[in-house]
C-alpha positions as CSV (number, residue, x, y, z in Angstrom):
1,M,170.2,106.6,34.6
2,N,171.1,104.1,31.9
3,L,167.4,103.2,31.4
4,L,166.6,106.8,30.9
5,I,169.4,107.3,28.4
6,A,168.3,104.2,26.5
7,N,164.7,105.5,26.5
8,A,163.7,102.3,28.3
9,A,161.6,103.7,31.2
10,D,158.1,105.2,31.1
11,F,158.4,106.8,34.5
12,I,160.5,107.0,37.6
13,H,159.2,106.0,41.0
14,G,160.1,108.5,43.7
15,N,160.2,107.9,47.4
16,I,160.2,110.8,49.9
17,L,161.1,108.6,52.8
18,G,164.2,107.3,50.9
19,N,165.2,110.4,48.9
20,G,163.9,113.2,51.1
21,V,162.1,116.3,49.6
22,T,165.2,117.6,47.9
23,G,166.2,114.3,46.4
24,T,162.7,113.7,45.2
25,M,162.6,117.2,43.5
26,K,165.9,116.4,41.9
27,L,164.5,113.1,40.7
28,A,161.5,114.9,39.3
29,G,163.8,117.4,37.4
30,T,165.8,114.5,35.9
31,A,162.6,112.8,34.8
32,E,161.3,116.0,33.3
33,A,164.6,116.4,31.3
34,F,163.9,113.0,29.8
35,G,160.3,113.7,29.1
36,I,158.8,111.3,31.6
37,N,156.9,111.5,34.9
38,V,157.9,110.8,38.4
39,E,155.4,108.9,40.4
40,I,155.5,109.3,44.1
41,H,155.4,106.2,46.4
42,G,153.2,106.5,49.4
43,S,149.8,107.9,50.3
44,E,150.4,110.2,53.3
45,P,150.0,114.0,53.3
46,A,153.7,114.6,52.6
47,Q,153.5,112.6,49.4
48,H,150.4,114.5,48.2
49,H,152.0,117.8,48.9
50,M,155.1,116.7,46.9
51,M,152.9,115.7,44.0
52,S,151.2,119.1,44.0
53,A,154.6,120.7,43.7
54,I,155.8,118.6,40.8
55,G,154.5,119.4,37.3
56,N,155.4,116.0,35.9
57,S,153.6,113.8,38.4
58,N,150.1,112.6,37.7
59,Y,149.5,109.4,39.6
60,C,148.0,109.5,43.1
61,K,148.3,106.4,45.2
62,I,145.1,105.5,47.0
63,V,145.3,102.8,49.7
64,W,142.7,100.4,51.2
65,V,140.4,100.3,48.2
66,Q,139.7,96.5,48.7
67,P,137.1,96.4,51.5
68,D,138.2,93.0,52.8
69,L,141.9,93.9,52.9
70,K,143.5,93.4,56.3
71,C,147.0,94.8,56.4
72,L,149.5,95.8,59.1
73,Q,150.7,98.9,57.2
74,M,150.1,102.4,58.6
75,T,146.7,103.8,57.6
76,T,145.6,107.4,57.2
77,E,143.0,107.0,60.0
78,I,145.5,108.6,62.5
79,Y,144.6,112.0,61.0
80,T,141.5,114.0,61.8
81,N,141.4,116.2,58.7
82,Y,142.9,114.0,55.9
83,A,141.5,111.2,54.0
84,N,143.0,108.9,51.4
85,S,140.3,106.6,50.0
86,L,138.2,106.4,46.9
87,D,135.8,108.9,48.6
88,A,138.6,111.5,48.5
89,V,138.7,111.4,44.7
90,D,136.3,114.0,43.1
91,P,134.4,113.4,39.8
92,E,137.2,114.8,37.7
93,G,139.8,112.4,39.3
94,N,141.4,115.0,41.6
95,V,142.4,114.6,45.2
96,D,142.5,117.6,47.6
97,V,145.7,118.4,49.4
98,P,145.4,119.8,53.0
99,S,146.4,123.5,52.8
100,H,147.2,123.9,56.4
101,G,148.8,120.6,57.3
102,V,147.1,117.7,59.1
103,E,146.1,117.0,62.6
104,Y,146.6,113.8,64.4
105,D,143.8,112.0,66.2
């Protein structure tokens, strides 16, 4: 909070897994009151849904953009109707959010 009061932050980094949906919405409201954005950590469907509900969030995290990257983190390949890759970004820079949830493979 001190960084916000001192005008020393350009954005706040929110985490749904750490703060939950309610906590993340409160964080977004606080950021908005100080005139900055809240950027959501993570690239799963819940994070994209949260971003679409927050007016002051404009950064979408896309994972696995390096073709040679080998990582032990969870990937979005477990879903049948959700993608999070550069192919998911349209020409205007937008990413669709699944309207009816996601299905596991």
